[in-house]
C-alpha positions, 0 to 999 in steps of 0.5 A: 090520284094526288093525294094517293101519289103523295102518301106513297112517296111520304111512306117510302121515305119513312120506311127508308129512315126506319130502316136506316135507324135499325142498322146504322148509326146517325154519324154513319148516315153520310152516305148519298140517299134517294129522295122522291117527295111531291107536295109534302110538308116542309116540316116532315120533309125536313125533320126526316132528312134530319133523322137520317143525319141523326140532327135535332131540329127546332121549328119556329111556329111560323114555318108552313108550305109544301116542297116537291123533291127528286134528288140523290145527295147527303142528307144533310146537304139536302136539308140545307137545300130545302131550307134555301129553297123555302128562304129559312135559316138554320142556326146551330145552337150547341146540339141542335138546329133552329129553323127560323125566318131570316126576319128573326135569325137576327135576334139569334145572334150575339156578340162573341169575344176572342182574346188574341194571345200571339198574332196581330189582331188586325190580320186575324180580323182579316181572316175571320172576314173571310170565314164569314163571307158568303161569296168568295173571293171578296172581290167581284173583278170591280174595285167596289166589294160584294155586299157579302164582303162588306157585311163580314167586315162590319161584324169583326171589331178589333178592341185594341184596349183588351187585344181582342176580336168581337165577332157578331153572329149566330152560335154556328159561325162563332164556332167556325170562326173561333176554331180558325182563329185558334189555328192561326193565333199560334206562337210565332217563331223568332229569328235572330240576325247578326250583321257585321258591316265591314269597310275594306280597302279596295285592294284587300277586298280584290284579294279577299275575293280571290282567296275565297275562289281559289283557296290553297289552304282548305280545311278537312274537319275533324269528325267522328264515326258511329256505325249503326246496325241496320238488320242482320247484315247491314250497317250505316256509317254516321259522321259527327263534324267538330269545327275549330274556328278560334272561338268566333263561331262558325263562319261562312263556309264554302264546300268543295270536293270530297275527301277520303271519308266522304266529308266535303273540303271547307274553306271559312272565309271569316278567318280571312276577314279577321287576319285582314282586320288585324292587319289594319286593312279593314275596319269593323264599322258595326256589329249589331244583333237583333231579333225578329218574328218570321215574316216581319221586317228587321231594320238596322240602320247605322248612321245619322240624319243629315239636314236638307235645305229647301228655299222658298221664294216669293216676291217679297222674301226667301224662306229656308226650311230644313228637313232631315234625310237618313245617312249611313248604312241601312239594312232591312231583312224579312225572314222566313222559316220553313219546315225543313229549317232553311231560312228565306230572307229578302234582303235590302241593302243601302249605303248613303254617303252625304258630299257637302257641296259649297256652291249650292250650300247643300249636301249631295248624296251618293247612294248604293243599293242592293236587293236580294232573296236568299235561301240559307241554312240556319247559321249559314252566312251571306255576303253582300259585296260590291258596295264601293265608294271613294272619299276625298279629303283636303287637309290645311295647315297653316301659321295664324295670321300670316297663312291668311294674307292675300298671295303671301299666305301661300308661303305660310300654309299647306294643303294636302289632298288624299283620295281613298276607295273602299268597299263596304261588305255585309255578312249576315247570319241568321239563326232560328230560335227555338220555340219560346226563347226571346233572343237578344237585341244589341245595338252596334 
């Protein structure tokens, strides 16, 4: 009775295969099928499922056994489930699948080489490891990684000498991983950053801030109108803006209100800054340009290194060692480009001023920091202000020898003290460079 039932189920499966082969193409046989097999030979069952999908199978001679199925799913899914149930391995080699035992599957693996063109090879290696992992995520909630994650890392190697990735796996794994790497290994876009570091006297900075908010002389940009016909009775008006900024490029713009033609009024605060510089109320400390890849940090350091002494005292001697600390203006920016043309930038600014303390014979550092994340349009300028500092200076003039006399020397020398306050403002403009543009990087 058992033999008759087995023949019936296998005969029904063969009839379905014959009907499907005559009516549908192999590529169209991805719809779920109902399969019922009891005690069928694993070779026959897998071959029948492969024919439904239009797949070619090559069996190892050691594969044998029986399987019982009562399920409804896509043929390829059922094929992989049968292979997993019997502990078999499916290895794709070009247009055919090899069905073998796990002990023999390692012999089908080899080393595949992927030459890296644009991306960071170590970042690509992490992405390739994810594609090879049998379990996701890589961590199971503990500090120790899963065995699948550790195995995936061991199968990926970065060759720095040739800028290539070495992948150990079979043809199917290599094809899937290489396809992922080609999608990620694209030429990154670049961003040009123009920074203008300006030291403004405190009174001038206050005046500049008021002008930004309460401009009495707004500008109405020149424009040209173009009419486009939309259908029979519809017209659409388009404007083209022409700004005149005296050859300095488009500065930061504040828009408010709308004029008779529907175009906003504009105030160019860059023009006010140039006026302050020409009047001597502001000094441009630096104007560096730098180009970086999107997502990579660009660093602009304007200043120098100051020696910081460290004394070590023991029972017999005192040892002084020096370490150097950065001082000046440090600007860090990490830009990211979006599909709509906007630029998101993570900006860190730091102004560090050393002050020598004679009592301890060392420098004391006064730091002013600001961190922010902004979203800008291409060519738009952001302003970082509020980095206020004060400086005190003492100038002594004296007559040689006479000015050094005790008590009487005060009649032959003069001491002048001065105190000044200034605000450091940083104007940062980001431009998205077109694809293939190398850009330029100018220091200071």
